[in-house]
C-alpha positions as CSV (number, residue, x, y, z in Angstrom):
1,M,3.7,-5.3,43.1
2,R,5.5,-6.3,39.9
3,A,2.7,-8.4,38.2
4,Q,-0.9,-9.1,38.9
5,L,-3.0,-11.7,37.2
6,S,-6.7,-11.7,36.7
7,I,-8.7,-14.5,34.9
8,K,-12.1,-13.9,33.3
9,N,-13.9,-16.6,31.3
10,N,-10.6,-18.6,31.3
11,F,-8.8,-15.6,29.7
12,R,-5.6,-14.5,31.4
13,I,-4.9,-10.8,31.8
14,W,-1.6,-9.8,33.4
15,K,-0.8,-6.2,34.5
16,I,3.0,-6.1,34.6
17,K,4.7,-3.2,36.2
18,T,8.1,-2.2,34.9
19,K,10.4,0.8,35.3
20,H,9.2,2.1,31.9
21,G,5.5,1.6,32.2
22,L,2.7,-0.9,32.6
23,I,2.3,-4.0,30.3
24,T,-1.1,-5.5,29.8
25,T,-1.3,-9.0,28.3
26,P,-1.8,-10.6,25.9
27,L,1.2,-8.6,24.4
28,F,2.9,-8.8,21.1
29,M,6.4,-7.2,20.8
30,P,8.0,-6.4,17.5
31,D,11.7,-7.1,17.3
32,A,14.0,-4.1,17.4
33,T,16.9,-6.4,16.6
34,Y,19.8,-3.9,16.5
35,G,18.1,-1.4,18.8
36,A,15.6,-0.3,16.0
37,V,12.6,-1.6,14.3
38,T,13.7,-1.4,10.7
39,A,12.2,1.3,8.5
40,V,10.2,3.0,11.2
41,S,10.8,5.7,13.8
42,T,10.2,5.6,17.5
43,Q,7.2,7.9,17.0
44,D,5.8,5.5,14.4
45,L,6.0,2.7,17.0
46,I,4.0,4.9,19.5
47,D,1.5,5.9,16.8
48,T,0.8,2.2,16.0
49,N,0.1,1.5,19.7
50,T,3.2,-0.6,20.2
51,E,3.4,-1.3,24.0
52,A,6.9,-2.9,24.3
53,L,9.8,-4.0,22.2
54,C,12.1,-7.0,22.1
55,T,15.8,-6.4,21.2
56,T,18.8,-8.7,20.8
57,T,21.6,-8.8,23.4
58,L,24.2,-10.3,21.1
59,H,23.7,-7.9,18.2
60,L,23.7,-4.8,20.5
61,E,26.9,-6.0,22.1
62,Q,28.6,-6.6,18.8
63,Q,27.3,-3.4,17.1
64,L,27.4,-0.9,20.0
65,G,28.9,-2.5,23.0
66,S,27.1,-2.8,26.3
67,E,29.7,-0.7,28.1
68,Y,28.9,2.2,25.7
69,L,25.1,1.7,26.3
70,E,25.6,1.8,30.1
71,K,27.6,5.0,29.8
72,F,25.0,6.5,27.5
73,G,22.3,5.8,30.0
74,G,20.8,2.6,28.6
75,I,19.0,1.5,25.5
76,H,15.8,3.4,26.3
77,K,17.6,6.7,26.4
78,L,19.5,6.0,23.2
79,M,16.3,5.1,21.3
80,S,14.2,7.8,23.0
81,W,11.8,5.0,23.8
82,G,10.0,5.4,27.2
83,R,8.1,2.0,27.1
84,P,9.3,-1.4,28.2
85,I,12.0,-3.4,26.5
86,L,12.8,-7.1,26.7
87,T,16.3,-8.4,25.9
88,D,16.9,-12.0,24.8
89,S,19.9,-13.8,26.1
90,G,21.8,-13.9,22.8
91,G,21.7,-17.6,22.8
92,F,19.5,-18.2,19.8
93,Q,21.7,-16.0,17.6
94,V,24.9,-17.7,18.8
95,F,23.5,-21.2,18.2
96,S,22.2,-20.2,14.8
97,L,25.7,-18.8,14.0
98,I,27.5,-21.9,15.2
99,N,25.3,-24.2,13.2
100,R,25.6,-22.1,10.0
101,Q,29.4,-21.7,10.1
102,K,31.5,-24.8,10.5
103,N,34.5,-23.5,12.5
104,S,36.7,-25.4,15.0
105,K,36.5,-22.3,17.2
106,N,32.7,-22.5,17.5
107,I,32.2,-24.7,20.6
108,I,29.4,-25.2,23.1
109,S,30.3,-26.4,26.5
110,N,29.0,-26.1,30.1
111,A,31.2,-23.0,30.4
112,G,29.4,-21.2,27.6
113,C,29.6,-20.6,23.9
114,S,32.8,-19.9,22.0
115,F,32.4,-18.5,18.5
116,T,33.8,-16.2,15.9
117,N,32.2,-12.8,15.2
118,P,31.1,-12.9,11.6
119,L,31.4,-9.1,11.4
120,E,35.1,-8.9,12.1
121,G,36.4,-12.5,12.6
122,S,37.3,-12.0,16.3
123,F,36.9,-14.7,18.9
124,N,33.9,-14.2,21.2
125,F,32.6,-16.0,24.3
126,L,29.1,-15.9,25.7
127,S,28.4,-17.4,29.1
128,P,25.3,-17.3,31.3
129,E,27.0,-14.7,33.5
130,I,28.2,-12.5,30.6
131,S,24.7,-12.5,29.0
132,Q,23.2,-11.2,32.3
133,V,25.9,-8.5,32.6
134,I,25.3,-7.3,29.0
135,Q,21.5,-7.2,29.6
136,H,22.1,-5.3,32.9
137,R,24.2,-2.7,31.1
138,I,21.6,-2.4,28.3
139,G,19.1,-1.6,31.0
140,S,16.1,-3.8,29.8
141,D,12.9,-4.3,31.8
142,I,12.7,-8.0,31.1
143,R,15.7,-10.3,30.8
144,V,16.1,-13.8,29.5
145,V,18.6,-16.5,30.8
146,L,21.0,-18.2,28.4
147,D,19.7,-21.6,27.2
148,E,20.7,-24.2,24.7
149,P,18.2,-24.6,21.9
150,V,17.5,-28.0,20.2
151,I,17.5,-27.9,16.4
152,G,14.5,-29.8,15.0
153,D,13.6,-33.1,16.7
154,G,17.2,-33.8,17.4
155,S,18.4,-37.1,19.0
156,L,17.3,-38.1,22.4
157,A,20.9,-37.7,23.7
158,S,21.2,-34.2,22.3
159,I,17.8,-33.2,23.7
160,N,18.7,-34.5,27.2
161,E,22.1,-32.7,27.0
162,S,20.3,-29.5,26.1
163,V,17.9,-29.8,29.0
164,K,20.7,-30.5,31.4
165,R,22.8,-27.6,30.2
166,T,19.8,-25.2,30.1
167,T,19.1,-25.9,33.8
168,L,22.8,-25.4,34.7
169,W,22.9,-22.1,32.8
170,A,19.6,-21.0,34.3
171,K,21.0,-21.4,37.9
172,R,24.1,-19.5,37.0
173,S,22.1,-16.8,35.2
174,K,19.9,-16.2,38.2
175,K,22.8,-16.1,40.6
176,T,24.4,-13.4,38.5
177,F,21.1,-11.5,38.2
178,L,20.8,-11.5,42.0
179,E,24.4,-10.3,42.4
180,L,24.0,-7.5,39.9
181,H,21.0,-6.2,41.8
182,G,22.3,-6.9,45.3
183,L,19.4,-9.2,46.0
184,S,18.9,-12.5,47.9
185,E,16.7,-15.4,46.9
186,K,14.2,-14.0,49.5
187,D,14.3,-10.6,47.9
188,F,13.7,-12.1,44.5
189,D,10.3,-13.4,45.7
190,D,9.4,-10.1,47.4
191,P,6.8,-8.4,45.1
192,N,7.4,-5.0,46.7
193,I,11.0,-4.8,45.5
194,D,11.3,-3.1,42.1
195,R,13.6,-4.9,39.7
196,P,13.6,-6.2,36.2
197,L,11.7,-9.5,35.5
198,L,13.7,-12.6,34.7
199,A,12.6,-15.3,32.2
200,A,13.8,-18.9,31.9
201,V,13.5,-20.9,28.7
202,I,11.9,-24.4,28.7
203,Q,13.8,-26.7,26.2
204,G,13.3,-30.3,25.1
205,G,12.6,-30.0,21.3
206,N,9.5,-31.9,20.3
207,N,10.0,-34.5,23.0
208,F,7.1,-34.1,25.5
209,Q,8.9,-35.9,28.3
210,A,12.0,-33.7,28.0
211,R,9.8,-30.6,28.0
212,E,8.2,-31.7,31.2
213,E,11.6,-32.4,32.8
214,S,13.0,-29.0,31.7
215,A,9.9,-27.2,33.0
216,K,10.2,-29.0,36.4
217,Q,13.8,-28.2,36.8
218,L,13.4,-24.5,36.0
219,I,10.4,-24.1,38.2
220,D,12.4,-25.5,41.1
221,I,14.9,-22.7,40.5
222,G,12.2,-20.0,40.4
223,F,11.6,-17.3,37.7
224,D,9.1,-14.6,36.9
225,I,8.5,-15.8,33.4
226,Y,8.7,-19.2,31.7
227,S,9.3,-19.3,28.0
228,F,8.8,-21.8,25.2
229,G,12.2,-22.4,23.7
230,G,12.8,-23.4,20.2
231,I,10.4,-23.3,17.3
232,P,7.0,-25.1,17.9
233,V,6.8,-26.9,14.6
234,H,6.2,-30.5,13.4
235,D,7.0,-31.9,10.0
236,T,5.5,-35.3,9.8
237,H,2.8,-35.8,12.4
238,S,0.1,-34.3,14.6
239,W,-2.4,-35.6,17.1
240,K,-5.0,-33.3,15.7
241,N,-6.2,-33.5,12.1
242,D,-7.1,-29.8,12.0
243,A,-3.7,-28.6,13.3
244,P,-2.1,-26.1,10.9
245,T,0.8,-27.6,9.0
246,G,4.0,-26.8,10.8
247,F,2.6,-25.3,14.0
248,Y,2.7,-27.8,16.8
249,Q,-0.5,-27.0,18.6
250,E,-0.4,-30.0,21.0
251,L,3.1,-29.1,22.1
252,I,2.3,-25.5,22.8
253,E,-0.8,-26.5,24.8
254,F,1.2,-29.2,26.7
255,V,4.0,-26.8,27.7
256,A,1.6,-24.1,28.8
257,N,0.0,-26.6,31.2
258,L,3.4,-27.3,32.7
259,I,3.9,-23.7,33.9
260,P,2.2,-22.6,37.1
261,V,-1.0,-20.6,36.5
262,D,0.5,-17.7,38.5
263,K,3.6,-17.3,36.3
264,I,3.9,-15.3,33.0
265,R,4.1,-17.5,29.9
266,Y,6.3,-16.3,27.0
267,G,6.0,-17.7,23.5
268,L,9.3,-16.8,21.8
269,G,9.1,-16.3,18.1
270,I,5.4,-17.0,17.7
271,G,4.1,-14.4,15.2
272,N,1.6,-15.8,12.7
273,P,-1.8,-14.3,13.7
274,D,-3.6,-17.7,13.6
275,N,-0.9,-19.1,15.9
276,L,-1.0,-16.2,18.2
277,A,-4.8,-16.6,18.6
278,Y,-4.4,-20.3,19.3
279,A,-1.5,-19.8,21.8
280,I,-3.4,-17.1,23.7
281,S,-6.4,-19.4,23.9
282,K,-4.2,-22.0,25.6
283,G,-2.8,-19.6,28.2
284,W,0.3,-17.9,26.7
285,D,0.7,-14.3,27.6
286,I,3.5,-12.5,25.7
287,F,5.1,-12.9,22.3
288,D,7.7,-11.5,20.0
289,C,8.5,-12.1,16.3
290,V,10.1,-10.6,13.2
291,L,7.2,-11.6,11.0
292,P,5.2,-8.3,10.8
293,T,8.2,-6.1,10.1
294,R,10.3,-8.5,7.9
295,N,7.3,-9.5,5.8
296,A,6.3,-5.9,5.3
297,R,9.6,-5.3,3.5
298,H,8.8,-8.3,1.3
299,S,5.4,-6.9,0.3
300,Y,3.5,-9.4,2.5
301,L,0.8,-7.4,4.3
302,Y,-1.6,-8.6,7.0
303,V,-5.2,-7.4,6.4
304,H,-8.7,-8.0,7.7
305,K,-10.8,-10.8,6.4
306,G,-12.1,-10.1,2.9
307,Q,-9.4,-7.5,2.2
308,G,-6.6,-9.7,0.8
309,D,-5.8,-12.2,-2.0
310,V,-5.1,-15.2,0.3
311,A,-7.4,-16.1,3.2
312,Y,-6.4,-17.7,6.5
313,K,-8.5,-18.4,9.6
314,H,-8.3,-15.0,11.3
315,Y,-6.8,-12.8,8.6
316,D,-6.0,-12.3,5.0
317,V,-2.7,-11.6,3.2
318,L,-2.3,-9.0,0.6
319,H,0.7,-9.5,-1.8
320,V,0.7,-5.9,-2.8
321,K,3.7,-6.1,-5.2
322,T,1.7,-8.3,-7.7
323,N,0.4,-6.8,-10.9
324,R,-3.2,-7.1,-9.9
325,Y,-2.8,-4.0,-7.7
326,K,-1.1,-1.9,-10.4
327,F,-4.2,0.3,-10.9
328,D,-5.8,-0.3,-7.5
329,N,-6.5,3.1,-6.0
330,G,-8.1,1.7,-2.8
331,P,-6.5,1.6,0.7
332,I,-4.3,-1.3,1.8
333,D,-7.0,-2.3,4.2
334,A,-10.4,-0.5,4.3
335,E,-10.8,-1.6,8.0
336,C,-7.4,-0.3,9.2
337,S,-6.9,3.0,10.9
338,C,-3.1,3.3,10.4
339,S,-1.6,6.3,8.7
340,T,-0.6,4.2,5.6
341,C,-4.2,3.1,5.0
342,K,-5.5,6.6,5.5
343,S,-3.0,8.2,3.1
344,I,-1.9,6.0,0.2
345,S,-3.2,3.5,-2.3
346,R,-2.3,-0.1,-3.0
347,A,-1.0,1.0,-6.4
348,Y,1.4,3.6,-4.9
349,L,2.7,1.1,-2.3
350,K,3.2,-1.5,-5.0
351,Y,5.3,1.0,-6.9
352,L,7.4,2.0,-3.9
353,L,8.1,-1.6,-2.9
354,H,8.8,-2.7,-6.5
355,T,11.5,0.0,-6.7
356,K,12.8,-0.8,-3.2
357,N,12.1,2.7,-2.0
358,P,12.7,3.0,1.8
359,T,9.5,5.0,2.0
360,G,7.6,1.9,0.9
361,Y,9.2,-0.1,3.6
362,R,8.1,2.4,6.2
363,Y,4.5,2.5,4.9
364,A,4.3,-1.3,4.8
365,T,5.8,-1.7,8.3
366,I,3.5,0.8,9.9
367,H,0.5,-1.0,8.5
368,N,1.6,-4.5,9.6
369,L,2.5,-3.2,13.1
370,Q,-0.9,-1.5,13.4
371,F,-2.6,-4.8,12.2
372,F,-0.8,-6.9,14.8
373,N,-1.5,-4.4,17.6
374,D,-5.2,-4.2,16.6
375,F,-5.4,-7.9,16.3
376,I,-4.2,-8.4,19.9
377,A,-6.4,-5.5,21.1
378,N,-9.5,-7.1,19.5
379,I,-8.8,-10.4,21.3
380,K,-8.6,-8.5,24.6
381,T,-11.9,-6.8,23.8
382,A,-13.7,-10.0,22.8
383,K,-12.5,-11.9,25.8
384,H,-13.5,-9.1,28.2
385,A,-17.1,-9.0,26.8
């Protein structure tokens, strides 16, 4: 059995079996973008109770090459990481690149994405089929189909085109996935066959009708996981007066309700602790984001309530590089059990980060990872009570 769902007090708990261990939801995955979580070791990840990682298909292909990874024995072996790994499709990175760089060779069509590699200027092509082949060679436990994101609200025409292309690519991605594993459609639905899990991405921008149509089309194809594609933000309006600025609570809840109860729901890129808590309360199961690790390197530390200098609903933030901590000999967070909080002061971490010492990046990243993992664990404990 690949995945089993239990619901207690309207709280969803998935137990997901993978080749590299069991995942229990809700789950937060830090991003190991280039096959590593910046500034920390594999042992640091284990020590902070990190259950699984998300890594980036396109970057691994460009930096290492998936053929090399396959010959080596897969990304798990290379990283000495024995826990689950999710690979994205590479699509978000390609579309970000295409929209940042105006180049006549950067083209999106039904065939796939043509683009120039910014590292060396070579011409590259990513299709639904190629994305699945790369992820297969990487050897990930959860794989994502190629989709076409919508930037911002977009025009209705661009949104509808994105939904149409996302469905077309999803069909081709699943066909390739089945061929790579020698499976039929019937085999895909057999819970007793061990295989990686496959995730589709619901698109539609901030258009509720388009999201509904995208979800319907993808559900008709059939996947293990359904994901929220794009960034759930609103700039000018909200149906709820108390909705946090920027985070589109109504859209997150609406899309969750489009996905069958017995399917895993994946909130790509959701990483603010308040947003995580809200999304979990509305039925989302797994998440990934760069926030805890990237913000750590910018002296932005997540701490328990009452421990920081800026307060949010479920957490505080400690801007440790500011002068107010120059003589602070206290721990980063008195309620945290991580090795950073047990061993160094705020003043010392301020100094390390101010001088851009890599040791400071490691200390800060360890703390933020521990905070996020504890945050999710505490939600699990509270809901189980």
